[in-house]
C-alpha positions in Angstrom: -14.2 125.4 -5.0 -17.7 124.5 -6.2 -19.2 121.0 -6.6 -18.1 120.7 -10.3 -14.5 121.6 -9.5 -14.5 119.1 -6.6 -15.6 116.4 -9.1 -12.9 117.3 -11.5 -10.4 117.2 -8.6 -11.5 113.7 -7.7 -11.0 112.7 -11.3 -7.5 114.3 -11.2 -6.5 112.3 -8.2 -7.5 109.1 -9.9 -6.7 109.7 -13.6 -4.5 112.8 -13.8 -4.9 116.2 -15.6 -6.0 114.7 -18.9 -8.9 112.9 -17.2 -10.0 116.1 -15.4 -10.0 118.1 -18.6 -11.7 115.3 -20.5 -14.5 115.3 -17.9 -15.0 119.0 -18.5 -14.6 119.0 -22.3 -15.9 115.8 -23.7 -19.5 115.7 -25.0 -22.1 113.0 -24.1 -22.3 110.2 -23.1 -20.9 111.8 -19.9 -24.2 112.7 -18.2 -22.7 115.4 -15.9 -20.6 117.1 -18.5 -23.2 119.9 -19.1 -23.3 120.7 -15.4 -19.6 121.0 -14.8 -17.6 124.2 -14.8 -14.1 124.0 -16.0 -11.5 124.6 -13.2 -9.1 127.5 -13.4 -5.7 127.0 -14.9 -4.2 127.4 -11.4 -6.4 124.5 -10.2 -5.4 122.4 -13.3 -1.7 123.0 -12.5 -2.3 122.2 -8.8 -4.0 118.9 -9.8 -1.1 118.1 -12.2 1.4 118.4 -9.3 -0.3 115.5 -7.5 -0.7 113.2 -10.5 1.9 110.5 -11.0 1.7 108.1 -13.9 -1.1 107.0 -16.1 -3.5 104.2 -15.1 -5.6 103.1 -18.1 -8.4 101.6 -16.0 -8.7 104.6 -13.7 -8.5 107.0 -16.6 -11.3 105.1 -18.3 -13.4 105.3 -15.1 -12.8 109.1 -14.9 -13.8 109.6 -18.5 -16.9 107.4 -18.1 -16.1 105.6 -21.4 -13.5 103.0 -22.5 -10.3 104.6 -23.9 -10.8 103.1 -27.3 -13.8 105.4 -27.8 -11.7 108.5 -27.5 -11.2 110.2 -30.9 -8.1 112.2 -32.0 -10.4 115.2 -31.9 -11.2 114.6 -28.2 -7.5 114.3 -27.3 -6.7 117.4 -29.3 -9.3 119.5 -27.4 -7.8 118.4 -24.1 -4.3 119.5 -25.4 -5.6 122.8 -26.7 -7.1 123.6 -23.3 -3.8 122.8 -21.6 -2.0 125.1 -24.0 -4.4 128.0 -23.4 -3.7 127.5 -19.7 0.0 127.6 -20.3 -0.2 130.8 -22.3 -2.2 132.4 -19.5 0.1 131.2 -16.8 2.1 133.9 -14.9 3.8 131.5 -12.5 7.0 129.7 -13.5 6.1 126.6 -11.4 2.6 126.4 -12.9 4.1 126.8 -16.4 6.5 124.0 -15.7 3.7 121.6 -14.5 1.5 122.5 -17.5 4.3 122.0 -19.9 4.8 118.5 -18.5 1.1 117.8 -18.7 1.1 118.8 -22.4 3.9 116.4 -23.1 1.9 113.8 -21.3 -0.8 114.0 -24.0 1.3 111.6 -26.0 0.9 109.1 -23.2 -2.9 109.5 -23.3 -2.9 108.9 -27.0 -0.6 105.9 -26.7 -2.9 104.5 -24.0 -5.9 105.0 -26.2 -4.1 103.2 -29.0 -3.2 100.2 -26.8 -6.7 99.8 -25.6 -8.0 100.1 -29.1 -5.7 97.3 -30.3 -6.8 95.2 -27.3 -10.4 95.8 -28.2 -9.8 94.7 -31.8 -8.0 91.6 -30.5 -11.0 90.8 -28.2 -13.5 91.2 -31.0 -11.5 88.9 -33.2 -11.2 86.3 -30.4 -15.0 86.4 -29.9 -15.6 85.8 -33.6 -13.2 82.8 -33.5 -14.5 81.4 -30.3 -18.2 81.7 -31.1 -18.5 78.8 -33.7 -16.2 76.7 -31.6 -18.4 77.0 -28.5 -21.6 76.4 -30.5 -20.1 73.2 -31.9 -19.1 72.1 -28.4 -22.7 72.7 -27.2 -24.1 70.6 -30.0 -21.5 67.8 -29.3 -22.3 67.8 -25.6 -26.0 67.6 -26.2 -25.5 64.6 -28.6 -23.5 62.6 -26.1 -25.4 59.9 -24.2 -25.6 60.2 -20.4 -23.5 57.0 -19.9 -20.2 56.3 -18.1 -18.5 55.9 -21.5 -19.1 59.6 -22.4 -17.7 61.0 -19.2 -14.2 61.6 -20.5 -15.6 63.4 -23.6 -17.8 65.6 -21.5 -15.0 66.4 -19.1 -12.7 67.3 -22.0 -15.4 69.6 -23.4 -15.9 71.3 -20.1 -12.2 71.9 -19.8 -12.2 73.5 -23.2 -15.1 75.7 -22.3 -13.3 76.8 -19.1 -10.0 77.5 -20.9 -11.8 79.5 -23.7 -13.7 81.5 -21.1 -10.5 82.3 -19.2 -8.7 83.5 -22.3 -11.6 85.6 -23.5 -12.1 87.2 -20.0 -8.4 88.3 -20.0 -8.8 89.9 -23.4 -12.1 91.5 -22.4 -10.5 93.1 -19.3 -7.6 94.5 -21.3 -10.1 95.9 -23.9 -12.1 97.7 -21.1 -15.4 96.0 -22.1 -17.7 96.1 -19.1 -20.2 93.4 -20.0 -19.0 89.9 -18.9 -19.2 86.9 -21.2 -21.8 85.3 -19.0 -24.1 88.4 -19.6 -23.4 89.1 -23.3 -21.9 86.1 -25.2 -24.6 83.7 -26.3 -22.2 80.9 -27.6 -20.6 80.7 -24.1 -24.1 80.6 -22.5 -25.1 77.8 -24.8 -22.1 75.7 -24.0 -22.6 76.2 -20.2 -26.3 75.3 -20.6 -25.4 72.2 -22.5 -22.9 71.1 -19.8 -25.6 71.7 -17.1 -28.1 69.6 -19.0 -25.6 66.8 -19.4 -24.6 66.9 -15.7 -28.3 66.8 -14.8 -28.8 63.8 -17.1 -25.9 62.0 -15.5 -27.4 62.7 -12.1 -30.8 61.5 -13.1 -29.3 58.3 -14.6 -27.4 57.7 -11.4 -30.5 58.3 -9.3 -32.5 55.8 -11.3 -29.8 53.2 -10.8 -29.7 54.0 -7.1 -33.5 53.7 -6.9 -33.3 50.1 -8.4 -30.5 49.2 -6.0 -32.5 50.7 -3.1 -35.6 48.6 -3.8 -33.5 45.5 -3.9 -31.8 46.5 -0.6 -35.1 47.2 1.0 -36.5 43.8 0.2 -33.3 42.1 1.6 -33.2 44.2 4.8 -36.9 44.8 5.4 -36.7 43.4 9.0 -33.7 45.7 9.9 -35.5 48.7 8.3 -38.7 48.0 10.3 -36.6 47.8 13.5 -35.5 51.4 13.0 -39.1 52.5 13.5 -38.8 55.6 11.3 -41.7 58.0 11.4 -44.2 56.8 8.7 -44.7 60.3 7.4 -41.0 60.7 6.8 -40.2 57.3 5.1 -41.3 58.4 1.6 -40.2 62.0 1.9 -37.6 63.1 -0.6 -34.1 64.0 0.6 -32.9 67.4 -0.8 -29.2 67.7 -1.6 -28.6 71.4 -1.1 -26.1 73.1 -3.4 -25.2 69.8 -5.1 -25.7 70.8 -8.8 -23.7 74.0 -9.6 -25.0 75.6 -6.4 -28.6 74.4 -6.9 -30.6 71.8 -5.0 -31.2 68.3 -6.2 -34.2 66.1 -5.3 -32.6 62.8 -4.5 -33.8 59.6 -2.9 -36.5 59.1 -0.3 -35.5 58.5 3.3 -36.7 54.8 2.9 -34.5 54.3 -0.2 -31.4 56.0 1.4 -31.8 54.0 4.6 -32.2 50.7 2.7 -28.9 51.4 0.8 -27.1 52.2 4.0 -28.4 48.9 5.5 -27.2 47.1 2.4 -23.8 48.6 2.4 -21.3 45.9 3.5 -18.9 48.7 4.7 -21.5 49.8 7.3 -21.4 48.1 10.7 -24.5 49.4 12.3 -27.3 51.9 11.9 -29.3 53.6 14.6 -32.2 56.0 14.2 -34.0 58.2 16.7 -37.2 60.1 15.9 -37.3 63.7 17.2 -40.3 66.0 17.8 -38.7 69.4 18.5 -36.9 72.0 16.5 -38.3 70.7 13.3 -36.0 67.6 13.4 -37.7 64.4 12.1 -35.1 61.8 12.6 -31.4 61.4 13.5 -29.1 58.7 12.3 -25.9 57.3 13.7 -23.9 55.2 11.1 -20.9 53.2 12.1 -18.4 52.3 9.4 -15.4 50.3 10.6 -12.2 51.9 9.5 -14.0 55.2 8.7 -15.3 56.4 12.0 -18.9 57.2 13.0 -21.1 59.5 11.0 -24.3 61.2 12.2 -27.1 62.9 10.2 -30.1 64.8 11.2 -33.0 65.6 8.8 -35.8 68.2 9.2 -39.1 68.4 7.4 -39.5 71.0 4.7 -43.1 70.5 3.4 -43.1 67.0 1.9 -39.3 67.0 1.7 -36.3 66.4 4.0 -33.3 68.6 4.3 -30.0 67.6 5.9 -29.9 69.8 9.0 -26.9 68.5 10.9 -24.0 66.3 10.1 -21.1 65.0 12.2 -18.0 62.9 11.2 -14.5 62.3 12.5 -15.3 63.9 15.8 -16.5 67.2 14.2 -20.0 68.4 14.0 -21.8 71.4 12.5 -25.0 72.5 10.8 -23.4 72.9 7.3 -23.8 76.7 7.1 -21.8 77.3 4.0 -22.2 76.0 0.4 -18.9 74.0 0.6 -19.9 72.5 4.0 -23.2 71.4 2.5 -21.5 69.8 -0.4 -19.2 67.9 1.9 -22.2 66.8 3.9 -24.0 65.6 0.8 -20.9 63.6 -0.3 -20.8 61.9 3.2 -24.5 61.2 2.9 -23.9 59.6 -0.5 -20.8 57.7 0.6 -22.5 55.8 3.5 -25.2 54.7 1.0 -22.9 53.0 -1.5 -20.4 50.2 -1.5 -17.2 51.7 -2.8 
């Protein structure tokens, strides 16, 4: 059996006799169609014996095109080839298998019709969802980045997520390969609007924290000086890794964060130790009565500081995963604010 026949055989295993014949008979866009040699009728019958059922997704993969693109003419050509094989068959068993495969053409046509209907439903859903998502994007951008707008933004985000989930289900059933994130501009616009609003909230919160940090610094200047933090690190910016949809956020300076921790009435004591090796600039031990101790270690990254090590509740680690880093960021924020 040559290379072409082997390829057809693989298609048969995945999608059945109809898929194998389609690979051989259908014109472009199948790039290998011109290079393939049709298998013998005996091979077709042999493949048919091993085929059970019709899997629409695998059949589409074997054809190299979504089922909704199959025309009646394409399916008729598949059936005609099967019929010629049946007429040429001189073995009763092969004839029986081929007869069954010819009857199975109706299943192929029904599968094509189901996917075609699903494609129509998907296209209709896209047309309906587009204006809705565009209006949401406009609404989200118009909302002020204040606590009063949080509920409206959360509701809009839930609507965008629900719309995306519904459209993705329809897209999968319609055998459309491009995802909404890649190919649906209204969805991209809504997601971008949400990202901008979350960034605006974060920036507003940061400005509020900066003001609070300055006040705390003035009140706790003596305690701050007693920590003897490295001068070069005091005004370095702390980077919250993976905080904003997987991206990094430039947050407070080490001076500002430390002042907030010192001003937090829920914090009992703070100790800091400067380090010289392994890129570690400073380590903190923060005691919060009722919460247990928390420890942080920062390393220099140019003019910035990154959280290298965190320990809490008797556990420690270097925050290797995105989820671990997010938890570390939350702990870093929690010790700096009076909840």
